[in-house]
N, C-alpha and C positions, 0 to 999 in steps of 0.2 A: 607305195601305192597311192595314186592320185585319188582325191575324194570323189571324183566323178566316175571312177571305175567300180563296177559291181563284180565281186569275186564269188565264184561258185566252184566247189569241188565235185568231181564226178565220182560216184561210189557205186560199185556193182550191187544191184538189188540182191543177187544171190549171196554176196558177202554179208550184207546186213541181216538177211534171214538166217544165215548160218551162225552169226554172232548172237543174235537176240531171239530168234525163233519167230519173229514178226517184224513188220516195218513200223517203227515208232515215228511220230510226227517230228520229234526233236531228239538230237543226240547231245550229250554233255561235252561242252568245250569250255575249259577253264583257262582263259587267256592270262589271268594274273599268275596262276600257278605255273603256267607254261613259260611266262617271262622270267619268273623267279628261277625255275629249273634251268633255263637257258643261261642266265647270268651266272649261276653257280657253276655250271659246266664250263663256261668260258673262263672262269677264274680257277679252274681245276679244283673245286671244292666238293665235288661229288665222288663217291667211290662206286665200285661196280655194282653194289646192291641198291643204289639209289636209281629209281626209275619213275617215270611219269606216264600215266595213261589217261587219254581222253579220246574223243572221236577222231582226232587228227593223228593219233598214233596207232590206232587199231588197224591191222592189216586186212582190210576188206577184200583186197584184190587176189589173195592167195587162192581162194576157191573159184575164182572166175577163170574161165578158159578163154581168155582174150589175148591175142598176140599183139605185143607192143608195136611191132612193125606195121601192122594194119592200121592201128589208131594213129600212129605217126604219119602214115600216108595221108589220112583224111585231115589231120591238123595242118600238114604242109599245104594242102589245097586252100586253106583259109588265109594263108599268108603269102604275099608276093615274093618273099625271099626265103631262103633256107633258114633253119634255126640260127639265132645269133650265137648260141652256145650249144655245142653238141659233143657230149662225151659218151662213153659206153654206158653210163648210168644216169645221165641227165640231159634233158633237152629244154631249151628256152627259146620261144618265139616272141617277136615284138614287131608291131607295125604301127607306124604313124601315117594317118591319111589326112592330108590337108584339104580343108574346105574353105569357102570364102570367109567364114567367121572364125574358125578355130582349127585346131589340129586334133583329130580323133586318135585315141591311143588304146590299142588292144594288146593283150599278151596272153601267153599260155605257158605252163610248165609241166613237164612230165619227168618223174623220178622213177628209176628202175631199181629193184632189189638186186644188189650186187651178187648175191648168192644164187638166186634162181632165175634171174632175168625177167621176172614178172613185174608188172607195174606196181609201184609202191604208193605213188600219189599222182593225181592228175587234176590240175585246176586251171581255170582261165579267169581273166579279168576283162569284162566288156565295158567299153565306154558308153555310158547311158546317154551321151549327147548325140550319138550317131542316129541320123534319120533312118527310120525303119528298123532300127536295132538288128541289122543284118547279121553282124558277127554273133550276137547273143543267140539269135534264132538258129544259126548254123551249128552252134555248140549244143543247143537243145536237140537238134537232129542227130548229132553224134551220140549224145547220151541215149536217145531212143534206140539208135542202131545197135548199141552195145548193152542194152537193158540196164542202164545206170540210173540212179537217183541223183538229184542235185542237192548239195548242202551249202548253205551260206555260212558266214563266220560266226553266227549265233547258234549254229547247230541245227537250224530248221531244215527238214528234209522235204523235198517235193518230187513229184513225178516229172519227167521231162515233157511237160505240156506247156505250151506258150501261156495259157491263161494262169496256170499255177506259178510259173516262174515270174511272170509279170506282177502277180500279187506279192510275191516275195520281194521282188525288186523295189516295189513301192514302200516296203517297210525298211529298206536299207538307208544307211546314212548318205549314200551316194544320191539317192533319189530325193531325200529330204533336203540335202544341200542344193541340188539343182533346182528344186521348186521353190525354196525359200532360204537363200543363203544367209540373209540377215538373221532370220529366226534361228537357223541352225547355229550360227556363231554366238548368238545371245544365249542359247541354251547349252552351249558346249560345256560349261563348268557345272551345270545343274544335273546333267544326265550322265551317269557313269557308263551307260551302254554306248554312248557316243565315243567316249574315251577308249573303249575297248574294241571298237569295230575298225578293222584296218581298211 
């Protein structure tokens, strides 16, 4: 993921309420434990009883009555081409938009549960360099349409309102880098949050 991309996961409000009984401001994401678990799994050092749970592994989508084909239709409208990768359980979209100064880079991923065909995970990465943040705003609208909350990589949850999402974006490493690249790089070794934010 490029430093200028701001990633958000869409999570159905109903799934969060079913899991916790209310909507917390923040969910637990343990990136270090997640990395350790992934590495052990890659090296075949986990047995079937070893598992890892955090906000990115909880299946919030099972209780949502959202048809994947409908969301795929709306995501397709945001990209000029069909998904770069499309299997029965995984879709990946990417778009580079050239401007005079730079190339804007957006993408989205949707993973389906192989057993029941429901959405397992849906996230997007918006390039914060885009004038007007059109792509980010379009995904906010998709989240509204399907009554989803938006979660960043620190576990912060917000409603799909432009004001709330923009506040969250301003806390992201992407925004910090874009507004003060030298300061960001100087503080890179001093702040473990920076090292743990994709």
